[in-house]
DSSP file (Angstrom, degrees, kcal/mol; ACC not computed):
  #  RESIDUE AA STRUCTURE BP1 BP2  ACC     N-H-->O    O-->H-N    N-H-->O    O-->H-N    TCO  KAPPA ALPHA  PHI   PSI    X-CA   Y-CA   Z-CA
    1    1 A X              0   0    0      0, 0.0     2,-0.2     0, 0.0     0, 0.0   0.000 360.0 360.0 360.0 127.6    5.5  101.2  -14.4
    2    2 A X        -     0   0    0      1,-0.0     2,-0.5     2,-0.0     0, 0.0  -0.460 360.0-151.7 -74.2 142.7    4.9  102.7  -11.0
    3    3 A X        -     0   0    0     -2,-0.2     2,-0.5     0, 0.0    -1,-0.0  -0.964   5.2-145.8-116.4 131.1    5.4  100.4   -8.0
    4    4 A X        +     0   0    0     -2,-0.5     3,-0.0     1,-0.1    -2,-0.0  -0.849  19.0 175.9 -98.8 127.7    3.5  101.0   -4.7
    5    5 A X        +     0   0    0     -2,-0.5     2,-0.4     2,-0.1    -1,-0.1   0.676  65.5  56.4 -98.7 -23.4    5.4  100.2   -1.5
    6    6 A X  S    S-     0   0    0      1,-0.0     2,-0.1     4,-0.0    -1,-0.0  -0.845  79.3-124.0-113.5 145.7    2.7  101.4    0.9
    7    7 A X     >  -     0   0    0     -2,-0.4     4,-2.6     1,-0.1     5,-0.2  -0.325  39.6-101.7 -71.1 168.3   -0.9  100.4    1.2
    8    8 A X  H  > S+     0   0    0      1,-0.2     4,-2.0     2,-0.2     5,-0.1   0.898 125.5  50.7 -59.7 -40.0   -3.5  103.3    1.0
    9    9 A X  H  > S+     0   0    0      2,-0.2     4,-1.3     1,-0.2    -1,-0.2   0.925 110.9  47.6 -64.8 -44.4   -3.8  103.2    4.8
   10   10 A X  H  > S+     0   0    0      1,-0.2     4,-1.2     2,-0.2     3,-0.3   0.906 111.0  51.8 -62.8 -41.8    0.0  103.4    5.3
   11   11 A X  H  < S+     0   0    0     -4,-2.6     3,-0.3     1,-0.2    -1,-0.2   0.879 107.8  51.7 -63.3 -38.1    0.3  106.2    2.8
   12   12 A X  H  < S+     0   0    0     -4,-2.0    -1,-0.2     1,-0.2    -2,-0.2   0.788 113.3  45.3 -70.5 -25.8   -2.4  108.2    4.6
   13   13 A X  H >< S+     0   0    0     -4,-1.3     3,-1.7    -3,-0.3    -1,-0.2   0.619  85.1 117.7 -89.5 -14.6   -0.6  107.8    7.9
   14   14 A X  T 3< S+     0   0    0     -4,-1.2     3,-0.1    -3,-0.3    49,-0.1  -0.285  84.1   7.5 -60.5 132.8    2.9  108.7    6.5
   15   15 A X  T 3  S+     0   0    0     47,-0.5     2,-0.3     1,-0.2    -1,-0.3   0.672 113.8  92.3  74.5  17.6    4.4  111.7    8.0
   16   16 A X  S <  S-     0   0    0     -3,-1.7     2,-0.3    46,-0.1    -1,-0.2  -0.968  79.6-104.1-139.3 155.0    1.7  112.1   10.7
   17   17 A X        -     0   0    0     -2,-0.3     2,-0.4    54,-0.1     3,-0.1  -0.604  23.0-167.3 -77.1 137.9    1.2  111.0   14.2
   18   18 A X        -     0   0    0      1,-0.4     2,-0.1    -2,-0.3    -1,-0.1  -0.767  68.3 -38.4-122.8  82.9   -1.2  108.2   14.7
   19   19 A X  S    S-     0   0    0     -2,-0.4    -1,-0.4     2,-0.0     2,-0.2  -0.220  98.3 -44.2  84.6 176.9   -1.7  108.3   18.4
   20   20 A X        -     0   0    0     -3,-0.1    52,-0.0     1,-0.1     2,-0.0  -0.559  64.1-107.8 -80.6 142.2    0.9  109.0   21.0
   21   21 A X        -     0   0    0     -2,-0.2    -1,-0.1     1,-0.1    -2,-0.0  -0.354  37.9-106.0 -64.6 149.4    4.3  107.3   20.7
   22   22 A X     >  -     0   0    0      1,-0.1     4,-2.5     4,-0.0     3,-0.3  -0.287  34.1-102.6 -68.7 161.8    5.1  104.6   23.2
   23   23 A X  H  > S+     0   0    0      1,-0.2     4,-2.6     2,-0.2     5,-0.2   0.896 124.0  53.3 -55.3 -42.8    7.6  105.4   26.0
   24   24 A X  H  > S+     0   0    0      1,-0.2     4,-1.7     2,-0.2    -1,-0.2   0.874 109.3  49.1 -62.0 -36.8   10.4  103.5   24.1
   25   25 A X  H  >>S+     0   0    0     -3,-0.3     4,-3.0     2,-0.2     5,-0.6   0.891 109.4  51.9 -69.7 -39.5    9.7  105.6   21.0
   26   26 A X  H  X5S+     0   0    0     -4,-2.5     4,-1.8     1,-0.2    -2,-0.2   0.942 112.0  46.6 -59.4 -46.3    9.8  108.8   23.1
   27   27 A X  H  <5S+     0   0    0     -4,-2.6     4,-0.2    -5,-0.2    -1,-0.2   0.829 119.1  40.7 -67.0 -32.2   13.2  107.7   24.6
   28   28 A X  H  <5S+     0   0    0     -4,-1.7    -2,-0.2    -5,-0.2    -1,-0.2   0.931 129.8  21.1 -82.2 -48.0   14.6  106.8   21.2
   29   29 A X  H  <5S+     0   0    0     -4,-3.0    31,-0.2    -5,-0.2    -3,-0.2   0.720 125.9  44.7 -97.8 -23.5   13.4  109.5   18.9
   30   30 A X  S  <<S+     0   0    0     -4,-1.8     2,-0.3    -5,-0.6    -3,-0.2   0.307  78.1 118.4-110.3   8.0   12.5  112.4   21.2
   31   31 A X        -     0   0    0     -4,-0.2     2,-0.6    -5,-0.2    49,-0.1  -0.594  55.8-143.9 -73.8 133.3   15.6  112.4   23.4
   32   32 A X        -     0   0    0     -2,-0.3    -2,-0.1     4,-0.1     2,-0.1  -0.886  13.0-158.2-101.3 118.3   17.5  115.6   23.2
   33   33 A X     >  -     0   0    0     -2,-0.6     4,-2.8     1,-0.1     5,-0.2  -0.234  40.7 -86.5 -82.4-178.2   21.3  115.2   23.5
   34   34 A X  H  > S+     0   0    0      1,-0.2     4,-2.1     2,-0.2     5,-0.1   0.889 129.3  49.6 -59.2 -41.6   23.6  118.1   24.5
   35   35 A X  H  > S+     0   0    0      2,-0.2     4,-1.8     1,-0.2    -1,-0.2   0.903 112.0  48.8 -65.4 -40.5   23.9  119.4   20.9
   36   36 A X  H  > S+     0   0    0      1,-0.2     4,-2.6     2,-0.2    -2,-0.2   0.941 111.2  49.4 -62.4 -47.7   20.1  119.4   20.5
   37   37 A X  H  X S+     0   0    0     -4,-2.8     4,-2.9     1,-0.2    -2,-0.2   0.861 107.6  55.0 -62.8 -35.3   19.6  121.2   23.8
   38   38 A X  H  X S+     0   0    0     -4,-2.1     4,-0.8    -5,-0.2    -1,-0.2   0.920 110.5  45.3 -63.2 -42.8   22.1  123.8   22.8
   39   39 A X  H >< S+     0   0    0     -4,-1.8     3,-0.5     2,-0.2     4,-0.3   0.910 114.7  48.4 -65.3 -42.3   20.2  124.5   19.6
   40   40 A X  H >< S+     0   0    0     -4,-2.6     3,-1.8     1,-0.2    -2,-0.2   0.919 107.5  54.4 -64.8 -44.4   16.9  124.6   21.4
   41   41 A X  H 3< S+     0   0    0     -4,-2.9    -1,-0.2     1,-0.3    -2,-0.2   0.685  93.5  71.9 -67.3 -16.8   18.1  126.9   24.1
   42   42 A X  T << S+     0   0    0     -4,-0.8    -1,-0.3    -3,-0.5     2,-0.2   0.659  79.4  93.6 -71.6 -14.5   19.3  129.4   21.5
   43   43 A X  S <  S-     0   0    0     -3,-1.8     6,-0.1    -4,-0.3    -3,-0.0  -0.555  75.5-137.8 -80.0 147.1   15.6  130.2   20.8
   44   44 A X  S    S+     0   0    0     -2,-0.2     2,-0.2     4,-0.0    -1,-0.1   0.917  73.6  41.7 -78.1 -46.5   14.2  133.1   22.8
   45   45 A X  S  > S-     0   0    0      1,-0.1     4,-2.6     0, 0.0     3,-0.3  -0.671  79.9-114.9-109.5 159.5   10.8  132.2   24.1
   46   46 A X  H  > S+     0   0    0     -2,-0.2     4,-2.9     1,-0.2     5,-0.3   0.896 115.4  50.9 -57.3 -44.3    9.4  129.0   25.5
   47   47 A X  H  > S+     0   0    0      1,-0.2     4,-2.1     2,-0.2    -1,-0.2   0.853 111.6  48.6 -67.0 -31.5    7.0  128.4   22.6
   48   48 A X  H  > S+     0   0    0     -3,-0.3     4,-2.5     2,-0.2    -2,-0.2   0.908 112.6  48.0 -70.8 -41.5    9.9  128.8   20.2
   49   49 A X  H  X S+     0   0    0     -4,-2.6     4,-2.4     2,-0.2    -2,-0.2   0.934 116.2  43.0 -63.5 -45.4   12.1  126.4   22.1
   50   50 A X  H  X S+     0   0    0     -4,-2.9     4,-2.4    -5,-0.2    -2,-0.2   0.899 114.7  49.5 -70.3 -39.5    9.4  123.8   22.4
   51   51 A X  H  X S+     0   0    0     -4,-2.1     4,-2.3    -5,-0.3    -1,-0.2   0.905 112.3  48.3 -63.9 -41.5    8.3  124.2   18.8
   52   52 A X  H  X S+     0   0    0     -4,-2.5     4,-2.8     2,-0.2    -2,-0.2   0.923 111.6  49.5 -64.4 -43.9   11.9  123.9   17.6
   53   53 A X  H  X S+     0   0    0     -4,-2.4     4,-2.1     1,-0.2     5,-0.3   0.893 110.2  52.0 -61.4 -39.5   12.4  120.8   19.7
   54   54 A X  H  X S+     0   0    0     -4,-2.4     4,-2.7     2,-0.2     5,-0.2   0.928 112.7  44.0 -63.6 -44.7    9.2  119.3   18.4
   55   55 A X  H  X S+     0   0    0     -4,-2.3     4,-1.6     1,-0.2    -2,-0.2   0.918 112.2  53.4 -66.0 -42.4   10.3  119.9   14.8
   56   56 A X  H  < S+     0   0    0     -4,-2.8     4,-0.4     1,-0.2    -1,-0.2   0.883 118.9  33.8 -59.7 -40.4   13.8  118.6   15.5
   57   57 A X  H  X S+     0   0    0     -4,-2.1     4,-1.5    -5,-0.2     3,-0.4   0.826 111.6  57.9 -90.5 -33.1   12.6  115.4   17.0
   58   58 A X  H  X>S+     0   0    0     -4,-2.7     4,-3.8    -5,-0.3     5,-0.6   0.820  99.0  61.0 -69.9 -26.6    9.5  114.6   14.9
   59   59 A X  H  X5S+     0   0    0     -4,-1.6     4,-1.1    -5,-0.2    -1,-0.2   0.854 105.1  50.0 -65.3 -30.8   11.5  114.7   11.7
   60   60 A X  H  45S+     0   0    0     -3,-0.4    -1,-0.2    -4,-0.4    -2,-0.2   0.880 119.7  36.4 -68.3 -38.3   13.5  111.8   13.2
   61   61 A X  H  <5S+     0   0    0     -4,-1.5    -2,-0.2   -32,-0.2    -3,-0.2   0.906 129.4  28.4 -83.9 -45.1   10.3  109.9   14.1
   62   62 A X  H  <5S-     0   0    0     -4,-3.8   -47,-0.5     2,-0.3    -3,-0.2   0.712  97.5-123.0 -93.0 -22.9    8.0  110.8   11.1
   63   63 A X  S  <<S+     0   0    0     -4,-1.1     2,-0.3    -5,-0.6    -4,-0.2   0.542  84.9  54.7  88.7   6.8   10.6  111.3    8.4
   64   64 A X  S    S-     0   0    0     -6,-0.5    -2,-0.3    -9,-0.1     2,-0.2  -0.981  88.7 -93.9-160.4 162.8    9.4  114.9    7.6
   65   65 A X        -     0   0    0     -2,-0.3     2,-0.2    -3,-0.1   -10,-0.1  -0.559  41.9-118.0 -79.2 147.5    8.8  118.2    9.3
   66   66 A X        -     0   0    0     -2,-0.2     3,-0.2     1,-0.1   -50,-0.1  -0.604  11.0-131.9 -81.8 145.4    5.3  118.9   10.5
   67   67 A X  S    S+     0   0    0      1,-0.3     2,-0.3    -2,-0.2    -1,-0.1   0.826 100.5  19.3 -62.8 -29.3    3.4  121.9    9.0
   68   68 A X    >   -     0   0    0      1,-0.1     3,-2.3   -13,-0.0    -1,-0.3  -0.944  68.8-148.3-144.8 117.0    2.6  122.9   12.5
   69   69 A X  G >  S+     0   0    0     -2,-0.3     3,-1.6     1,-0.3    25,-0.2   0.678  94.5  75.6 -62.9 -14.8    4.4  121.7   15.7
   70   70 A X  G 3  S+     0   0    0      1,-0.3    24,-0.4    23,-0.2    -1,-0.3   0.588  79.1  75.3 -70.5  -7.2    1.2  122.0   17.6
   71   71 A X  G <  S+     0   0    0     -3,-2.3    -1,-0.3    22,-0.1    -2,-0.2   0.607  71.2 107.1 -77.2 -11.9    0.2  118.8   15.8
   72   72 A X  S <  S-     0   0    0     -3,-1.6    22,-1.3    20,-0.2     5,-0.1  -0.427  83.7-101.7 -66.7 139.8    2.5  116.8   18.1
   73   73 A X    >>  -     0   0    0    -54,-0.2     4,-1.9    20,-0.1     3,-0.8  -0.236  29.3-112.6 -59.1 152.4    0.7  114.7   20.7
   74   74 A X  H 3> S+     0   0    0      1,-0.3     4,-2.8     2,-0.2     5,-0.2   0.848 116.7  60.2 -55.6 -37.1    0.6  116.1   24.2
   75   75 A X  H 3> S+     0   0    0      1,-0.2     4,-2.1     2,-0.2    -1,-0.3   0.866 104.7  49.1 -61.8 -36.6    2.9  113.3   25.4
   76   76 A X  H <> S+     0   0    0     -3,-0.8     4,-2.5     2,-0.2     5,-0.2   0.939 111.7  48.0 -66.9 -47.4    5.6  114.4   23.0
   77   77 A X  H  X S+     0   0    0     -4,-1.9     4,-2.9     1,-0.2    -2,-0.2   0.902 112.2  49.7 -61.2 -41.5    5.4  118.0   24.1
   78   78 A X  H  X S+     0   0    0     -4,-2.8     4,-2.2     2,-0.2    -1,-0.2   0.925 111.1  49.1 -62.5 -45.2    5.5  117.0   27.8
   79   79 A X  H  X S+     0   0    0     -4,-2.1     4,-1.2    -5,-0.2    -2,-0.2   0.906 116.0  42.7 -62.8 -42.6    8.5  114.8   27.2
   80   80 A X  H  X S+     0   0    0     -4,-2.5     4,-1.6     2,-0.2    -2,-0.2   0.911 111.5  54.1 -70.4 -42.8   10.4  117.6   25.4
   81   81 A X  H  X>S+     0   0    0     -4,-2.9     5,-2.6     1,-0.2     4,-0.7   0.894 105.7  53.9 -59.6 -40.7    9.3  120.3   27.8
   82   82 A X  H ><5S+     0   0    0     -4,-2.2     3,-0.5     1,-0.2    -1,-0.2   0.887 107.9  50.8 -60.3 -39.1   10.7  118.3   30.7
   83   83 A X  H 3<5S+     0   0    0     -4,-1.2    -1,-0.2     1,-0.2    -2,-0.2   0.801 116.3  38.9 -71.3 -29.3   14.1  118.0   28.9
   84   84 A X  H 3<5S-     0   0    0     -4,-1.6    -1,-0.2    -3,-0.2    -2,-0.2   0.323 114.7-108.7-106.7   7.9   14.4  121.8   28.2
   85   85 A X  T <<5 +     0   0    0     -4,-0.7     2,-0.6    -3,-0.5    -3,-0.2   0.838  64.3 148.6  74.6  34.0   13.0  123.0   31.5
   86   86 A X      < -     0   0    0     -5,-2.6    -1,-0.2    -6,-0.1     3,-0.1  -0.908  32.5-161.1-102.7 121.3    9.6  124.4   30.3
   87   87 A X  S    S+     0   0    0     -2,-0.6     2,-0.7     1,-0.2    -1,-0.1   0.854  79.0  48.8 -71.5 -35.9    6.9  124.0   33.0
   88   88 A X    >   -     0   0    0      1,-0.1     3,-1.2    -7,-0.1    -1,-0.2  -0.856  58.7-178.4-114.0  99.6    3.9  124.3   30.7
   89   89 A X  G >>  +     0   0    0     -2,-0.7     4,-1.3     1,-0.3     3,-1.2   0.581  70.0  85.0 -71.8  -8.7    4.1  122.1   27.6
   90   90 A X  G 34  +     0   0    0      1,-0.3    -1,-0.3     2,-0.2   -12,-0.0   0.540  61.1  92.3 -73.2  -3.2    0.8  123.5   26.4
   91   91 A X  G <4 S+     0   0    0     -3,-1.2    -1,-0.3     1,-0.2    -2,-0.1   0.788 113.5   3.1 -62.7 -24.6    2.6  126.4   24.7
   92   92 A X  T <4 S+     0   0    0     -3,-1.2   -20,-0.2   -23,-0.1    -1,-0.2   0.490 105.9 109.3-131.8 -11.2    2.8  124.4   21.5
   93   93 A X     <  -     0   0    0     -4,-1.3   -23,-0.2   -22,-0.1   -20,-0.1  -0.376  65.9-122.0 -74.9 145.2    1.0  121.1   22.2
   94   94 A X        -     0   0    0    -22,-1.3   -17,-0.1   -24,-0.4     3,-0.1  -0.433  48.4 -83.0 -71.2 158.2   -2.4  120.2   20.7
   95   95 A X        -     0   0    0      1,-0.1    -1,-0.1    -2,-0.1   -21,-0.1  -0.369  55.7 -97.2 -64.9 144.3   -5.1  119.5   23.2
   96   96 A X              0   0    0      1,-0.2    -1,-0.1   -23,-0.1   -23,-0.0  -0.238 360.0 360.0 -60.8 148.4   -5.0  115.9   24.5
   97   97 A X              0   0    0     -3,-0.1    -1,-0.2     0, 0.0    -2,-0.1   0.433 360.0 360.0 117.1 360.0   -7.3  113.5   22.9
């Protein structure tokens, strides 16, 4: 007999962003330590570095990789871009809203 742990609403939200993470969530799940930054900096172009950083950190937050890193909220892209020295976070971010 199958057991359901999630409501239908919870299941539909699983593995996806539902609004922008709070500042505390950004600091906890989207912080890049030295090892993370080293991996990110190994990528050649800004959009690759930011996309890789988004995948690396959203798997911590969502529990799975996103099909497209542009699905990350703009706030996530901005927070990551600041950490890796990318001036324009829009290279991978979805439009705000």
